[in-house]
RODOFI-888550 format. One record per residue (C-alpha): x, z, y; residue number from 1; residue in one letter. Coordinates in steps of 0.001 Angstrom, whole numbers, plus 500000, padded with zeros to 6 digits. Layout:
N
<xx:X	zz:Z	yy:Y	resi:NUM	resn:A>
...
END
This chain:
301
<xx:519492	zz:540485	yy:509169	resi:1	resn:M>
<xx:515977	zz:540296	yy:507679	resi:2	resn:N>
<xx:515596	zz:541302	yy:504090	resi:3	resn:E>
<xx:514952	zz:538509	yy:501559	resi:4	resn:R>
<xx:511276	zz:538042	yy:500708	resi:5	resn:V>
<xx:510554	zz:538507	yy:496974	resi:6	resn:V>
<xx:507376	zz:538014	yy:494963	resi:7	resn:P>
<xx:504934	zz:540878	yy:495238	resi:8	resn:G>
<xx:502499	zz:542476	yy:497649	resi:9	resn:P>
<xx:503026	zz:541696	yy:501335	resi:10	resn:V>
<xx:502251	zz:544045	yy:504196	resi:11	resn:Q>
<xx:500689	zz:541731	yy:506778	resi:12	resn:D>
<xx:497773	zz:541811	yy:509132	resi:13	resn:N>
<xx:496891	zz:538139	yy:508624	resi:14	resn:C>
<xx:495261	zz:538598	yy:505287	resi:15	resn:G>
<xx:498274	zz:537731	yy:503124	resi:16	resn:I>
<xx:498027	zz:539723	yy:499889	resi:17	resn:R>
<xx:501307	zz:538869	yy:498206	resi:18	resn:E>
<xx:504119	zz:536310	yy:497910	resi:19	resn:A>
<xx:503993	zz:534151	yy:494814	resi:20	resn:V>
<xx:506280	zz:531601	yy:493180	resi:21	resn:C>
<xx:504803	zz:528181	yy:492458	resi:22	resn:I>
<xx:506189	zz:525036	yy:490965	resi:23	resn:H>
<xx:505409	zz:521999	yy:493038	resi:24	resn:T>
<xx:506908	zz:518917	yy:494652	resi:25	resn:K>
<xx:508794	zz:519549	yy:497877	resi:26	resn:K>
<xx:509019	zz:516758	yy:500395	resi:27	resn:I>
<xx:512661	zz:516370	yy:501456	resi:28	resn:Y>
<xx:512295	zz:513381	yy:503771	resi:29	resn:D>
<xx:509625	zz:510943	yy:504860	resi:30	resn:S>
<xx:509070	zz:508119	yy:507302	resi:31	resn:C>
<xx:506279	zz:505945	yy:508520	resi:32	resn:R>
<xx:506427	zz:502279	yy:509430	resi:33	resn:D>
<xx:504408	zz:499530	yy:511042	resi:34	resn:K>
<xx:505676	zz:496206	yy:509720	resi:35	resn:D>
<xx:504744	zz:492846	yy:511225	resi:36	resn:C>
<xx:505465	zz:490478	yy:508412	resi:37	resn:I>
<xx:505699	zz:486951	yy:509794	resi:38	resn:E>
<xx:505210	zz:483689	yy:507932	resi:39	resn:D>
<xx:504928	zz:485165	yy:504449	resi:40	resn:L>
<xx:504621	zz:482468	yy:501807	resi:41	resn:R>
<xx:501282	zz:482482	yy:499927	resi:42	resn:V>
<xx:501320	zz:481224	yy:496341	resi:43	resn:Y>
<xx:497757	zz:479999	yy:495809	resi:44	resn:P>
<xx:495873	zz:479483	yy:492567	resi:45	resn:T>
<xx:495836	zz:475977	yy:491132	resi:46	resn:R>
<xx:492269	zz:475418	yy:492289	resi:47	resn:A>
<xx:493123	zz:476728	yy:495769	resi:48	resn:S>
<xx:496261	zz:474558	yy:495995	resi:49	resn:Q>
<xx:494100	zz:471478	yy:495396	resi:50	resn:A>
<xx:491910	zz:472490	yy:498373	resi:51	resn:V>
<xx:494919	zz:473360	yy:500567	resi:52	resn:I>
<xx:496441	zz:469875	yy:499976	resi:53	resn:D>
<xx:493347	zz:468318	yy:501571	resi:54	resn:R>
<xx:492540	zz:471011	yy:504126	resi:55	resn:A>
<xx:492530	zz:470352	yy:507872	resi:56	resn:L>
<xx:492691	zz:474012	yy:508855	resi:57	resn:S>
<xx:492269	zz:477542	yy:507601	resi:58	resn:V>
<xx:490537	zz:480472	yy:509201	resi:59	resn:R>
<xx:489643	zz:484139	yy:508725	resi:60	resn:G>
<xx:491484	zz:485744	yy:505968	resi:61	resn:G>
<xx:491806	zz:489189	yy:504436	resi:62	resn:R>
<xx:494473	zz:490839	yy:502489	resi:63	resn:A>
<xx:494256	zz:493327	yy:499596	resi:64	resn:E>
<xx:497224	zz:495383	yy:498451	resi:65	resn:L>
<xx:497260	zz:495037	yy:494688	resi:66	resn:L>
<xx:500356	zz:496975	yy:493693	resi:67	resn:Q>
<xx:503631	zz:498405	yy:494974	resi:68	resn:A>
<xx:506628	zz:498579	yy:492691	resi:69	resn:Y>
<xx:509189	zz:501225	yy:493694	resi:70	resn:I>
<xx:512828	zz:501661	yy:492731	resi:71	resn:D>
<xx:515043	zz:504612	yy:493823	resi:72	resn:V>
<xx:518837	zz:504424	yy:493794	resi:73	resn:E>
<xx:521486	zz:506738	yy:495216	resi:74	resn:P>
<xx:523223	zz:505470	yy:498322	resi:75	resn:A>
<xx:526837	zz:505206	yy:497394	resi:76	resn:S>
<xx:528112	zz:505543	yy:500922	resi:77	resn:Y>
<xx:526136	zz:508606	yy:501895	resi:78	resn:N>
<xx:525713	zz:511581	yy:499552	resi:79	resn:R>
<xx:522222	zz:512997	yy:499262	resi:80	resn:G>
<xx:520588	zz:509812	yy:500485	resi:81	resn:F>
<xx:518667	zz:507345	yy:498414	resi:82	resn:F>
<xx:517574	zz:503783	yy:499012	resi:83	resn:S>
<xx:513903	zz:503105	yy:498220	resi:84	resn:V>
<xx:513111	zz:499499	yy:497430	resi:85	resn:D>
<xx:509481	zz:498587	yy:497565	resi:86	resn:I>
<xx:507880	zz:495312	yy:496522	resi:87	resn:R>
<xx:504296	zz:494883	yy:497739	resi:88	resn:Y>
<xx:501903	zz:492415	yy:496033	resi:89	resn:Y>
<xx:499034	zz:491151	yy:498129	resi:90	resn:Y>
<xx:495972	zz:489028	yy:497317	resi:91	resn:R>
<xx:495242	zz:486802	yy:500293	resi:92	resn:I>
<xx:491772	zz:485269	yy:500695	resi:93	resn:T>
<xx:490787	zz:482791	yy:503401	resi:94	resn:A>
<xx:488589	zz:479849	yy:504112	resi:95	resn:E>
<xx:489803	zz:476258	yy:504231	resi:96	resn:A>
<xx:488082	zz:473306	yy:505971	resi:97	resn:F>
<xx:488142	zz:469925	yy:504235	resi:98	resn:V>
<xx:486529	zz:467255	yy:506410	resi:99	resn:G>
<xx:483077	zz:468119	yy:507622	resi:100	resn:G>
<xx:481985	zz:470041	yy:504560	resi:101	resn:S>
<xx:481423	zz:473722	yy:504347	resi:102	resn:R>
<xx:484566	zz:475864	yy:504149	resi:103	resn:P>
<xx:485913	zz:476569	yy:500660	resi:104	resn:A>
<xx:487323	zz:479928	yy:499732	resi:105	resn:E>
<xx:490989	zz:479975	yy:498720	resi:106	resn:I>
<xx:493083	zz:482776	yy:497401	resi:107	resn:S>
<xx:496685	zz:483379	yy:496441	resi:108	resn:G>
<xx:499495	zz:485868	yy:496081	resi:109	resn:L>
<xx:501936	zz:487025	yy:498735	resi:110	resn:A>
<xx:504987	zz:489278	yy:498081	resi:111	resn:V>
<xx:506859	zz:491442	yy:500546	resi:112	resn:F>
<xx:510075	zz:493382	yy:499919	resi:113	resn:D>
<xx:511009	zz:496426	yy:501941	resi:114	resn:K>
<xx:513804	zz:498972	yy:501780	resi:115	resn:R>
<xx:514117	zz:502369	yy:503442	resi:116	resn:V>
<xx:516837	zz:505023	yy:503355	resi:117	resn:L>
<xx:515763	zz:508648	yy:502969	resi:118	resn:L>
<xx:517363	zz:512004	yy:502298	resi:119	resn:F>
<xx:516630	zz:513363	yy:498881	resi:120	resn:G>
<xx:519302	zz:516046	yy:498447	resi:121	resn:S>
<xx:521370	zz:516446	yy:495260	resi:122	resn:E>
<xx:520588	zz:517751	yy:491827	resi:123	resn:G>
<xx:522179	zz:517155	yy:488500	resi:124	resn:N>
<xx:519937	zz:519287	yy:486271	resi:125	resn:A>
<xx:518370	zz:517796	yy:483197	resi:126	resn:K>
<xx:514679	zz:518753	yy:482913	resi:127	resn:I>
<xx:512845	zz:519399	yy:479650	resi:128	resn:F>
<xx:509311	zz:520499	yy:479119	resi:129	resn:S>
<xx:507383	zz:521981	yy:476122	resi:130	resn:S>
<xx:504229	zz:520084	yy:477046	resi:131	resn:R>
<xx:502914	zz:518298	yy:473999	resi:132	resn:Q>
<xx:501457	zz:514816	yy:473990	resi:133	resn:R>
<xx:498545	zz:514316	yy:471518	resi:134	resn:P>
<xx:499412	zz:510751	yy:470809	resi:135	resn:E>
<xx:503028	zz:511483	yy:469923	resi:136	resn:E>
<xx:504840	zz:513528	yy:467354	resi:137	resn:S>
<xx:505128	zz:517306	yy:467670	resi:138	resn:D>
<xx:508132	zz:517420	yy:469941	resi:139	resn:C>
<xx:508716	zz:518405	yy:473572	resi:140	resn:P>
<xx:508481	zz:515862	yy:476343	resi:141	resn:C>
<xx:511572	zz:513775	yy:476744	resi:142	resn:M>
<xx:514199	zz:515086	yy:479137	resi:143	resn:G>
<xx:514681	zz:513512	yy:482494	resi:144	resn:R>
<xx:517195	zz:513820	yy:485311	resi:145	resn:T>
<xx:516347	zz:515627	yy:488532	resi:146	resn:N>
<xx:516159	zz:512499	yy:490669	resi:147	resn:L>
<xx:513830	zz:512519	yy:493654	resi:148	resn:P>
<xx:510537	zz:510709	yy:493269	resi:149	resn:E>
<xx:509471	zz:508197	yy:495847	resi:150	resn:A>
<xx:505844	zz:508069	yy:496946	resi:151	resn:V>
<xx:504482	zz:505176	yy:499040	resi:152	resn:V>
<xx:501186	zz:505367	yy:500825	resi:153	resn:E>
<xx:499853	zz:502092	yy:502295	resi:154	resn:S>
<xx:496539	zz:500676	yy:503416	resi:155	resn:V>
<xx:495347	zz:497080	yy:503030	resi:156	resn:D>
<xx:497248	zz:495052	yy:505677	resi:157	resn:P>
<xx:495666	zz:493234	yy:508564	resi:158	resn:I>
<xx:495777	zz:489404	yy:508502	resi:159	resn:V>
<xx:497188	zz:488474	yy:511947	resi:160	resn:L>
<xx:497671	zz:484717	yy:511450	resi:161	resn:N>
<xx:497323	zz:481897	yy:508924	resi:162	resn:L>
<xx:498988	zz:478508	yy:509076	resi:163	resn:K>
<xx:499216	zz:475332	yy:506973	resi:164	resn:L>
<xx:502554	zz:473548	yy:506862	resi:165	resn:L>
<xx:503883	zz:470482	yy:505184	resi:166	resn:D>
<xx:506951	zz:470998	yy:503004	resi:167	resn:P>
<xx:509090	zz:469136	yy:505555	resi:168	resn:C>
<xx:507951	zz:471131	yy:508628	resi:169	resn:D>
<xx:510863	zz:472782	yy:510354	resi:170	resn:P>
<xx:509996	zz:476378	yy:509384	resi:171	resn:I>
<xx:512432	zz:476065	yy:506507	resi:172	resn:C>
<xx:512435	zz:472538	yy:504963	resi:173	resn:P>
<xx:513207	zz:472015	yy:501268	resi:174	resn:P>
<xx:515677	zz:469270	yy:500249	resi:175	resn:P>
<xx:512919	zz:466784	yy:499481	resi:176	resn:C>
<xx:509199	zz:466038	yy:499828	resi:177	resn:N>
<xx:507429	zz:466452	yy:496467	resi:178	resn:P>
<xx:504410	zz:464541	yy:497727	resi:179	resn:C>
<xx:506218	zz:461370	yy:498808	resi:180	resn:N>
<xx:509232	zz:460597	yy:496596	resi:181	resn:P>
<xx:509585	zz:457221	yy:498274	resi:182	resn:C>
<xx:510197	zz:458816	yy:501639	resi:183	resn:N>
<xx:512113	zz:462019	yy:500932	resi:184	resn:P>
<xx:513045	zz:464514	yy:503580	resi:185	resn:C>
<xx:516638	zz:464583	yy:504820	resi:186	resn:P>
<xx:518773	zz:467430	yy:503438	resi:187	resn:P>
<xx:518338	zz:470671	yy:505424	resi:188	resn:P>
<xx:520992	zz:471373	yy:508017	resi:189	resn:P>
<xx:523820	zz:473699	yy:507226	resi:190	resn:C>
<xx:522720	zz:477323	yy:507624	resi:191	resn:G>
<xx:519063	zz:476610	yy:507228	resi:192	resn:C>
<xx:517208	zz:479522	yy:505693	resi:193	resn:C>
<xx:516579	zz:479014	yy:502009	resi:194	resn:A>
<xx:513077	zz:480073	yy:501011	resi:195	resn:E>
<xx:513082	zz:482189	yy:497927	resi:196	resn:N>
<xx:510748	zz:480714	yy:495334	resi:197	resn:E>
<xx:508753	zz:483244	yy:493349	resi:198	resn:L>
<xx:508847	zz:482305	yy:489625	resi:199	resn:T>
<xx:507736	zz:485405	yy:487762	resi:200	resn:E>
<xx:505327	zz:488241	yy:488401	resi:201	resn:I>
<xx:504099	zz:491194	yy:486271	resi:202	resn:P>
<xx:501195	zz:490383	yy:483919	resi:203	resn:P>
<xx:498989	zz:492982	yy:485600	resi:204	resn:C>
<xx:499312	zz:491066	yy:488881	resi:205	resn:I>
<xx:498460	zz:487706	yy:487247	resi:206	resn:S>
<xx:495376	zz:489367	yy:485766	resi:207	resn:A>
<xx:494054	zz:489946	yy:489325	resi:208	resn:C>
<xx:493441	zz:486247	yy:489779	resi:209	resn:F>
<xx:490858	zz:484178	yy:487958	resi:210	resn:D>
<xx:493141	zz:481105	yy:487855	resi:211	resn:C>
<xx:496818	zz:480369	yy:487254	resi:212	resn:E>
<xx:499019	zz:480663	yy:490284	resi:213	resn:L>
<xx:500899	zz:477616	yy:491518	resi:214	resn:A>
<xx:504506	zz:478530	yy:492123	resi:215	resn:F>
<xx:505824	zz:474902	yy:492210	resi:216	resn:D>
<xx:504307	zz:474148	yy:495610	resi:217	resn:G>
<xx:502232	zz:471144	yy:496658	resi:218	resn:G>
<xx:501722	zz:468794	yy:499538	resi:219	resn:C>
<xx:500724	zz:471669	yy:501848	resi:220	resn:R>
<xx:501850	zz:475299	yy:501990	resi:221	resn:R>
<xx:500032	zz:478333	yy:503297	resi:222	resn:L>
<xx:501766	zz:481042	yy:505307	resi:223	resn:Y>
<xx:500348	zz:484305	yy:506463	resi:224	resn:V>
<xx:501401	zz:486919	yy:509022	resi:225	resn:T>
<xx:500473	zz:490502	yy:508048	resi:226	resn:L>
<xx:500388	zz:493858	yy:509829	resi:227	resn:G>
<xx:501248	zz:496597	yy:507301	resi:228	resn:Q>
<xx:501056	zz:500370	yy:507841	resi:229	resn:F>
<xx:502858	zz:502535	yy:505351	resi:230	resn:S>
<xx:504374	zz:505991	yy:504761	resi:231	resn:M>
<xx:507187	zz:506699	yy:502339	resi:232	resn:V>
<xx:508503	zz:510051	yy:501173	resi:233	resn:R>
<xx:510980	zz:511517	yy:498705	resi:234	resn:L>
<xx:509904	zz:514458	yy:496618	resi:235	resn:E>
<xx:511587	zz:516827	yy:494120	resi:236	resn:R>
<xx:510237	zz:519381	yy:491684	resi:237	resn:D>
<xx:510920	zz:522743	yy:493309	resi:238	resn:S>
<xx:510050	zz:526380	yy:492936	resi:239	resn:Q>
<xx:508789	zz:527680	yy:496232	resi:240	resn:L>
<xx:507894	zz:531123	yy:497440	resi:241	resn:L>
<xx:504626	zz:531040	yy:499415	resi:242	resn:I>
<xx:502223	zz:533603	yy:500812	resi:243	resn:P>
<xx:498951	zz:534060	yy:498860	resi:244	resn:M>
<xx:495787	zz:535024	yy:500645	resi:245	resn:Y>
<xx:493440	zz:535126	yy:497684	resi:246	resn:D>
<xx:492316	zz:533136	yy:494635	resi:247	resn:Y>
<xx:490383	zz:529966	yy:495302	resi:248	resn:C>
<xx:486877	zz:531097	yy:494282	resi:249	resn:M>
<xx:484267	zz:528326	yy:494742	resi:250	resn:P>
<xx:481569	zz:529296	yy:497195	resi:251	resn:T>
<xx:479079	zz:526494	yy:496464	resi:252	resn:R>
<xx:476769	zz:526552	yy:493436	resi:253	resn:E>
<xx:476993	zz:523667	yy:490974	resi:254	resn:C>
<xx:474279	zz:521094	yy:491484	resi:255	resn:A>
<xx:473234	zz:519226	yy:488318	resi:256	resn:G>
<xx:469562	zz:519666	yy:487768	resi:257	resn:G>
<xx:467520	zz:521848	yy:485465	resi:258	resn:D>
<xx:467956	zz:521753	yy:481725	resi:259	resn:E>
<xx:464520	zz:520166	yy:481341	resi:260	resn:D>
<xx:465356	zz:517514	yy:483849	resi:261	resn:G>
<xx:462124	zz:518186	yy:485780	resi:262	resn:D>
<xx:463602	zz:518031	yy:489262	resi:263	resn:E>
<xx:461483	zz:516074	yy:491760	resi:264	resn:D>
<xx:463434	zz:512971	yy:492776	resi:265	resn:P>
<xx:461550	zz:512769	yy:496024	resi:266	resn:C>
<xx:462526	zz:516312	yy:496865	resi:267	resn:E>
<xx:466159	zz:515457	yy:496170	resi:268	resn:I>
<xx:465858	zz:512416	yy:498406	resi:269	resn:F>
<xx:464369	zz:514493	yy:501237	resi:270	resn:R>
<xx:467499	zz:516627	yy:501286	resi:271	resn:Q>
<xx:469724	zz:513635	yy:501981	resi:272	resn:I>
<xx:470592	zz:513173	yy:505703	resi:273	resn:R>
<xx:469551	zz:509934	yy:507284	resi:274	resn:F>
<xx:472573	zz:507612	yy:507551	resi:275	resn:P>
<xx:472321	zz:506869	yy:511245	resi:276	resn:V>
<xx:475844	zz:505455	yy:511371	resi:277	resn:G>
<xx:474929	zz:502706	yy:508914	resi:278	resn:E>
<xx:472329	zz:501306	yy:511306	resi:279	resn:F>
<xx:474023	zz:501804	yy:514703	resi:280	resn:F>
<xx:477697	zz:500885	yy:515268	resi:281	resn:P>
<xx:479716	zz:503580	yy:516996	resi:282	resn:P>
<xx:479853	zz:503348	yy:520798	resi:283	resn:S>
<xx:483524	zz:504366	yy:520844	resi:284	resn:N>
<xx:486436	zz:503376	yy:518734	resi:285	resn:L>
<xx:488415	zz:506252	yy:517188	resi:286	resn:P>
<xx:490849	zz:507677	yy:519690	resi:287	resn:G>
<xx:489125	zz:506180	yy:522775	resi:288	resn:M>
<xx:487200	zz:509310	yy:523785	resi:289	resn:E>
<xx:489961	zz:510532	yy:526133	resi:290	resn:E>
<xx:490397	zz:507104	yy:527663	resi:291	resn:E>
<xx:486728	zz:506888	yy:528636	resi:292	resn:E>
<xx:486554	zz:510371	yy:530083	resi:293	resn:T>
<xx:489572	zz:509763	yy:532335	resi:294	resn:S>
<xx:488856	zz:508158	yy:535696	resi:295	resn:P>
<xx:489601	zz:504503	yy:535827	resi:296	resn:G>
<xx:490556	zz:502205	yy:538713	resi:297	resn:P>
<xx:487910	zz:501390	yy:541336	resi:298	resn:N>
<xx:486924	zz:497791	yy:540709	resi:299	resn:C>
<xx:485100	zz:497532	yy:544083	resi:300	resn:C>
<xx:488310	zz:497654	yy:546143	resi:301	resn:H>
END
């Protein structure tokens, strides 16, 4: 049985000088996902809703991930596992066509809820720190429990489809038509999916829009299909024993100019490489190099 490694000098031919203890976050579990979110309700701004009600079609579209709210709770049926609930807030922007005029830009909010189950181990220790906060009284930081911390990494999603629907279209009809009270829709059949109406959002999300959002619907509704890439992980504060090769000594001198500020701006400009990639699009997409080098089928036979 090998002896336990302890902090101190290490005899090794790979340049390891010693083993050191560090305090960092250890990743206990992680996952990646590729979600295709179909027919996600978009809550447009008031001005955009007025355009959507008269629009014949919509096109284009881009999505921006504004915020992700995360909640971690222990899984009662599986010790050491935790459910991570994530709510994504997106800003959807598109172009709507009204008659023969130029397209008008519309924007709105879309919300997507996601849940994953990850292993985060167990720990019941209460953690306190002597770190002081300048804006608070002279007391240690508040204690906290040793729960794992969820970290979500996501990129802006891809808009795969946009569609305009009347409230009575069969995607999920409401009990009535708000735009024609004299000719209401029939009640939805038993078992019809009930669309969850969004009624409240955090103030920081509302501040991302230049106009009030319309949550009460209108004559037309906008739905979007998104492609979302994400990675989720659970971390815990841990003390780890790692090999140390050397201290991280910077090898590059600091660039900031002379004290007199007499550097020649043209000389600085000459040292900047020409941005060829900004003028010529790449010939290959990332990851396609191997495909092009491999022999393909003979199209002449």
